[in-house]
C-alpha positions in Angstrom: -24.8 2.6 0.1 -24.5 3.9 -2.9 -22.3 7.2 -3.0 -23.9 10.3 -3.1 -21.9 11.4 -6.7 -20.2 8.6 -9.0 -18.2 9.1 -11.7 -21.0 7.5 -13.9 -23.1 10.7 -12.9 -20.3 13.2 -14.4 -20.2 11.4 -17.1 -24.3 11.3 -17.4 -24.1 15.2 -17.0 -21.2 15.8 -19.1 -20.2 13.1 -21.6 -22.2 14.0 -24.4 -20.9 17.6 -24.7 -17.0 16.3 -23.6 -17.6 14.0 -26.7 -18.4 16.7 -29.1 -15.7 19.0 -28.1 -13.2 16.0 -28.5 -14.2 14.7 -31.2 -11.4 12.3 -33.5 -9.3 12.7 -30.6 -11.3 10.3 -28.5 -10.9 6.6 -28.8 -13.4 4.1 -29.5 -12.1 2.4 -26.6 -12.4 5.4 -24.7 -15.6 6.1 -26.0 -16.9 2.7 -24.7 -15.6 3.0 -21.3 -17.6 6.0 -20.8 -20.8 4.4 -22.1 -20.1 1.3 -19.9 -19.9 3.6 -16.8 -22.6 5.7 -17.5 -25.0 2.6 -18.4 -24.1 0.4 -15.6 -26.6 -0.6 -12.9 -29.0 1.1 -15.1 -32.4 -0.3 -16.9 -30.2 0.0 -20.5 -28.3 -3.3 -19.0 -31.3 -5.2 -18.1 -31.3 -7.0 -14.7 -33.6 -9.5 -12.3 -36.7 -8.9 -10.4 -36.2 -10.0 -6.8 -38.7 -10.3 -3.8 -38.5 -10.6 0.2 -39.7 -14.2 0.9 -41.0 -12.2 4.5 -42.2 -9.0 3.9 -43.1 -9.2 -0.1 -40.9 -6.3 -0.8 -40.2 -6.3 -4.7 -37.1 -4.7 -5.9 -35.0 -4.6 -9.3 -31.4 -5.0 -9.7 -29.9 -4.3 -12.6 -26.7 -5.5 -14.0 -23.5 -4.2 -13.9 -21.2 -3.3 -16.9 -17.9 -5.3 -15.7 -15.8 -3.1 -17.2 -12.2 -2.9 -15.6 -12.1 1.0 -15.5 -15.7 1.2 -14.1 -15.5 2.2 -10.2 -18.6 -0.2 -9.5 -17.5 -3.3 -11.0 -14.3 -4.6 -9.1 -15.5 -5.2 -5.6 -16.4 -9.3 -6.5 -13.5 -9.5 -8.8 -11.1 -8.4 -6.2 -12.7 -10.1 -3.6 -12.2 -13.4 -5.8 -8.9 -12.8 -6.7 -7.8 -12.2 -3.3 -9.5 -15.6 -2.2 -6.7 -17.4 -5.1 -4.1 -15.2 -3.9 -4.4 -16.5 -0.1 -3.3 -20.0 -1.0 -0.5 -19.0 -2.6 1.1 -16.9 0.8 4.2 -18.8 2.2 5.3 -18.2 6.2 7.8 -15.6 4.8 8.5 -11.8 5.1 7.3 -9.8 2.0 8.2 -6.8 0.7 6.3 -3.9 -1.3 9.1 -2.8 -4.2 8.2 0.3 -6.6 9.3 0.6 -9.8 8.5 4.5 -11.3 9.8 6.0 -15.0 11.0 9.6 -15.2 8.6 12.1 -17.1 10.3 12.0 -20.9 9.5 8.1 -20.9 6.0 9.0 -19.2 5.1 11.1 -22.6 6.2 8.6 -25.0 4.0 6.2 -22.7 0.6 8.1 -23.1 1.0 7.5 -27.4 2.6 4.2 -26.7 0.3 2.8 -23.6 0.5 -1.0 -24.7 4.5 -1.3 -25.4 6.0 0.7 -22.7 3.5 -0.4 -19.8 4.6 -4.0 -21.0 8.6 -2.7 -20.7 8.1 -1.2 -17.7 6.7 -4.5 -15.8 8.8 -6.8 -17.8 11.8 -4.9 -17.2 11.3 -4.2 -13.3 10.5 -8.0 -13.3 13.7 -9.1 -14.7 15.8 -6.6 -12.7 14.6 -8.4 -9.5 14.6 -12.0 -10.9 18.4 -11.1 -12.3 19.6 -9.5 -9.0 18.2 -12.2 -6.6 19.8 -14.9 -8.9 22.9 -13.5 -7.6 25.0 -15.2 -5.0 26.4 -11.8 -3.8 22.4 -11.1 -3.0 20.4 -13.6 -3.0 21.4 -16.9 -5.6 18.2 -18.2 -5.3 14.9 -17.4 -7.9 12.7 -14.8 -6.6 8.7 -14.6 -7.1 6.7 -11.2 -7.6 3.1 -10.1 -8.5 3.4 -7.0 -9.9 0.4 -4.5 -10.8 0.8 -1.6 -12.9 -0.7 2.0 -11.6 -0.8 4.9 -14.4 -2.4 7.5 -12.4 -1.1 9.8 -9.4 -3.9 11.5 -6.7 -4.7 14.2 -9.2 -5.4 11.8 -11.9 -2.4 12.8 -13.7 -0.4 10.3 -16.2 1.8 9.0 -13.9 2.8 5.0 -14.8 4.6 2.9 -12.0 4.5 -0.4 -10.9 4.0 -2.0 -7.5 5.5 -5.6 -7.0 4.8 -7.5 -4.0 8.0 -9.8 -3.1 8.3 -12.3 -0.7 11.3 -12.5 1.1 13.6 -15.2 -0.5 13.8 -17.4 -3.2 13.8 -21.1 -4.4 17.7 -22.4 -4.6 18.9 -24.6 -7.4 19.2 -27.9 -4.7 15.2 -27.0 -3.3 16.4 -25.0 -0.5 14.6 -22.0 0.4 17.0 -18.6 1.0 15.6 -16.1 3.2 16.9 -12.5 2.6 18.3 -10.7 5.4 15.8 -9.3 8.3 14.0 -6.3 6.8 16.2 -6.1 3.8 15.3 -7.4 0.5 17.9 -6.3 -2.3 19.8 -2.8 -2.3 17.9 -0.3 -3.9 20.5 1.3 -5.8 21.7 -1.9 -7.4 18.0 -1.9 -8.7 17.7 1.3 -10.2 20.7 1.1 -12.6 19.7 -2.4 -13.9 16.4 -1.0 -14.2 17.0 1.9 -16.0 19.6 -0.1 -18.1 16.9 -3.2 -18.9 14.2 -0.7 -19.9 16.5 1.5 -21.9 17.5 -2.1 -24.1 13.9 -3.0 -24.6 12.8 0.4 -25.6 15.7 0.8 -28.1 14.8 -2.9 -29.3 10.9 -1.7 -29.7 12.1 1.7 -31.8 13.9 -0.7 -34.1 11.7 -2.7 -34.7 9.3 0.3 -35.5 6.9 -0.4 -33.2 6.8 2.8 -31.6 4.4 5.5 -33.0 4.8 9.7 -32.2 2.8 12.3 -33.2 2.3 16.0 -31.6 5.2 17.4 -30.2 7.2 13.9 -30.0 6.7 13.5 -33.8 10.5 14.4 -34.1 11.6 11.4 -32.4 10.7 9.2 -35.7 14.0 9.6 -36.5 16.9 7.8 -35.3 19.4 10.3 -34.4 16.7 12.8 -32.6 15.5 9.5 -30.5 18.9 8.5 -29.5 19.4 12.3 -28.5 16.3 12.1 -26.3 17.2 8.8 -24.3 20.8 10.0 -23.9 20.2 12.4 -20.8 18.0 9.6 -19.2 21.2 7.3 -19.2 22.8 9.2 -16.5 19.3 10.0 -14.4 18.7 8.4 -11.3 15.4 6.2 -12.0 13.1 6.3 -8.8 13.0 2.7 -7.5 12.2 2.6 -3.6 11.5 -0.2 -1.3 9.1 -0.1 2.0 9.4 -1.4 4.7 8.2 -5.4 4.7 4.9 -6.0 5.6 3.8 -7.3 9.3 2.2 -10.6 8.2 0.1 -12.3 5.8 -3.1 -10.4 6.6 -1.3 -7.4 5.8 -0.1 -8.3 2.4 -4.3 -9.2 1.5 -4.7 -6.1 2.9 -2.7 -3.9 0.6 -3.5 -6.5 -2.2 -6.9 -5.9 -2.0 -6.3 -1.5 -2.1 -3.8 -2.0 -4.8 -5.5 -4.7 -7.2 -8.9 -3.9 -8.8 -8.3 0.2 -8.6 -9.3 2.5 -11.0 -8.0 5.9 -11.6 -10.3 7.3 -8.9 -13.1 5.8 -6.4 -16.3 7.1 -6.0 -15.7 7.8 -2.3 -13.0 10.9 -3.1 -15.8 12.3 -5.1 -17.3 15.1 -3.4 -19.3 17.3 -5.6 -20.6 18.3 -9.5 -22.0 21.7 -9.6 -21.4 24.4 -11.7 -19.5 22.5 -14.3 -17.1 21.6 -11.6 -15.4 18.5 -10.1 -14.4 18.4 -6.5 -12.4 15.7 -5.1 -10.3 14.5 -2.4 -6.4 13.9 -3.0 -3.4 13.3 -0.9 -0.1 15.3 -1.3 2.6 13.0 -0.6 4.6 15.7 -0.7 3.2 17.1 2.6 2.6 14.1 4.5 0.3 12.7 3.2 -2.1 15.7 3.9 -5.4 15.3 2.5 -6.9 18.5 0.2 -9.4 18.9 -2.3 -9.0 19.9 -5.8 -11.4 21.5 -8.2 -11.6 21.1 -12.0 -13.6 21.4 -14.8 -15.7 18.4 -15.6 -14.3 18.2 -18.8 -10.9 18.5 -17.7 -11.7 15.7 -14.8 -13.2 13.5 -17.6 -10.1 13.8 -19.7 -7.8 13.1 -16.9 -10.1 10.3 -16.2 -9.9 8.5 -19.7 -6.0 9.0 -19.5 -6.1 5.9 -17.8 -7.8 3.8 -20.3 -5.8 0.7 -20.7 -5.5 -1.2 -24.3 -7.5 -4.1 -25.1 -6.1 -7.1 -23.8 -3.6 -5.4 -21.8 -2.8 -7.4 -18.5 -1.7 -5.1 -15.6 -1.3 -7.9 -12.6 1.1 -10.1 -13.2 2.7 -12.8 -11.7 6.8 -13.8 -12.3 9.2 -15.8 -11.0 8.5 -18.9 -8.8 4.8 -17.1 -8.7 4.4 -17.5 -12.7 0.8 -19.3 -13.6 2.9 -21.9 -15.4 4.8 -22.9 -12.5 3.3 -21.5 -9.6 1.9 -25.0 -8.0 4.7 -26.8 -8.7 7.4 -24.6 -7.2 5.0 -23.1 -3.9 4.7 -26.9 -3.5 8.2 -27.3 -3.8 9.0 -24.4 -1.6 6.4 -25.1 1.3 8.7 -28.6 1.5 11.3 -26.4 2.2 9.6 -24.7 4.7 8.0 -27.2 6.7 4.9 -25.2 5.7 1.5 -27.4 5.5 -0.6 -26.7 2.3 -3.5 -24.6 2.1 -6.9 -25.2 2.5 -8.9 -24.9 -0.5 -12.2 -23.4 0.5 -15.4 -24.8 -1.8 -16.9 -22.7 -4.1 -20.7 -22.4 -4.1 -22.5 -22.3 -7.4 -24.7 -19.4 -6.3 -23.6 -16.3 -7.1 -25.1 -14.6 -3.6 -23.8 -17.1 -1.6 -20.5 -16.6 -3.0 -20.2 -13.0 -2.7 -20.9 -13.8 1.0 -18.1 -16.0 1.2 -15.7 -13.4 -0.5 -16.8 -10.2 1.0 -18.5 -10.9 4.3 -21.3 -8.9 3.3 -24.3 -10.3 2.1 -26.8 -9.1 -0.6 -29.8 -11.1 0.1 -30.9 -9.9 2.8 -34.1 -7.5 2.7 -33.2 -3.7 3.5 -36.7 -3.3 4.9 -37.2 -6.0 7.2 -34.0 -8.4 7.0 -35.8 -11.3 5.6 -34.2 -13.5 2.1 -34.6 -12.5 -0.9 -35.3 -14.5 -3.9 -34.4 -13.8 -7.6 -38.5 -14.5 -9.3 -37.6 -13.5 -12.8 -35.3 -11.2 -15.4 -36.0 -7.5 -16.1 -35.5 -6.7 -20.0 -32.7 -4.2 -21.1 -34.2 -1.1 -22.4 -31.8 -0.7 -25.2 -33.1 2.9 -26.3 -32.8 4.6 -23.8 -30.4 7.6 -24.0 -27.2 7.5 -21.8 -28.7 11.3 -20.7 -31.8 10.2 -19.2 -30.8 6.4 -17.9 -32.0 6.0 -14.6 -29.7 5.8 -11.4 -28.3 2.9 -10.1 -31.1 1.6 -7.4 -29.4 -1.4 -6.4 
């Protein structure tokens, strides 16, 4: 069921005026993301014609843009990723650790996304790895899944990393060493090491000439000014927090499903777009997760959404330690032997897109909405490349 209002609708109504107002301040990548979302599942991308084998209903299913920032294009990718991760789960407790950065770093990150986001993920992963390897705490190699988020509930720029970590590690002699019940690693120790590793990597990037500054931060191009800018951050407590361990494997998957292939705002949170303003729901975590409604000027809403467009090729979901892609299969096999856990059953993949979608999501897209009969594809539907964004028809799929 299509939501009453989508990000695409807001872009179609106000995108052209926003582009004109922003001019050169809008990057080519941001423009491409806007266009992709605007034409997603419209005739501009073409599609295919389907017919019900029972009642004869004919409909057109338009193609998706498949852009990772599009709220409508994450469902199948999320389901496939979760199916792959299910085979990696271990019979061990799992912990959720979040790493944030202070406001001065957030300002710097907005002008150096690829570099600072990369530092955030790697410094946080190294923090868990180093402390986990210390015999004082665990004395084993840890594994983790890292997920970068760059937004807060009101679409402001708030980069932070979510880590899902099995509660234990692989010892050098092949044993599995579990952590204490309901306790992974000490948060104050994590926070201090994370702060040091992050700032060390940031200084290396500055010394290599990789950081760029403009606007109010242009003064940071001077080494002495850059050093003074970082000095207060060395004494600041960097917020790292660990949530209660997950209750079981299914809760881990449910959590990952909510966090992995997420975009800045889901269409389901949008309430209205009227008189040049957008209203949407948000959770106020400081008020006990109370649900509230925010109203923004449409141009401000679009500007905030585009703050979270990632650099081309940037990997926001990463695996570290014994879950790293290069060694995951081998080390998980060793861990299962140590835990006397059975090898996971790999489900057979279906070559048919509709069957694969049904298997992964539990929902069928090949059923007739009128009679419930089987829908078959009968031919392609060509693109309408000359169609303007403002006149593109709505999603009919």
